[in-house]
C-alpha positions in Angstrom: -51.0 -43.0 109.0 -49.6 -39.9 110.7 -51.3 -36.5 110.2 -49.3 -33.5 109.2 -49.7 -30.2 111.1 -51.9 -28.9 108.4 -54.1 -32.0 108.3 -54.5 -32.0 112.1 -55.4 -28.3 112.0 -58.1 -28.9 109.3 -59.7 -31.8 111.2 -59.6 -30.1 114.5 -61.1 -26.8 113.3 -63.6 -28.0 110.7 -66.6 -27.0 112.8 -65.1 -23.6 113.5 -64.5 -23.2 109.7 -68.1 -24.0 108.9 -69.3 -21.5 111.5 -67.0 -18.8 110.0 -68.4 -19.5 106.5 -72.0 -19.0 107.8 -71.0 -15.8 109.7 -69.3 -14.4 106.7 -72.3 -15.1 104.4 -74.8 -13.4 106.8 -72.5 -10.4 107.3 -72.1 -10.0 103.5 -75.8 -10.1 103.0 -76.3 -7.4 105.7 -73.7 -5.2 104.2 -75.2 -5.6 100.8 -78.6 -4.3 102.1 -76.9 -1.3 103.7 -74.9 -0.6 100.5 -78.1 -0.6 98.4 -79.8 1.8 100.8 -76.9 4.2 100.8 -76.7 4.1 97.0 -80.4 4.8 96.7 -80.1 7.9 98.9 -77.0 9.1 97.2 -78.6 8.9 93.7 -81.8 10.5 95.0 -79.7 13.4 96.4 -77.6 13.7 93.3 -80.6 14.2 91.0 -82.7 16.3 93.3 -82.5 20.0 92.6 -81.2 21.9 95.7 -83.8 24.3 96.9 -86.5 22.7 94.8 -88.2 24.2 91.7 -90.2 27.4 91.6 -93.8 26.4 91.7 -94.9 28.9 89.1 -92.1 28.7 86.5 -90.5 25.3 87.3 -87.0 26.9 87.3 -84.8 25.8 90.2 -84.9 28.3 93.0 -81.1 28.5 93.5 -80.2 29.2 89.8 -79.9 33.0 90.2 -78.0 32.8 93.5 -74.2 32.6 94.2 -74.6 28.9 95.2 -76.1 28.0 91.8 -72.8 27.1 90.0 -71.9 24.8 92.9 -75.3 23.1 92.7 -74.7 22.4 89.0 -71.4 20.7 89.6 -72.5 18.6 92.6 -74.3 15.7 90.8 -71.4 14.9 88.4 -68.9 15.2 91.3 -70.9 12.8 93.4 -71.2 10.3 90.5 -67.5 10.4 89.8 -66.6 9.9 93.5 -69.0 6.9 93.8 -67.4 5.3 90.7 -63.9 5.9 91.9 -64.8 4.4 95.3 -66.4 1.4 93.6 -63.2 0.8 91.6 -61.0 0.6 94.7 
């Protein structure tokens, strides 16, 4: 029985295909670990009060400054951007 071009390609490159599957699996695992680390840092940064709290009152230090309104809008903006990137 004569092989077609596709059949010959599959038989000739079966080892290469198996190697490619293993490479893709290990690369995906590595990328998943990096993605978890990035997400952890992003969420920690999103929920940490910029400037830290005042030790005596517990009120965030930057509330009375001109950067205060920007700091209030930063966590929702980061969450929305992460969700929109995830949906792409």
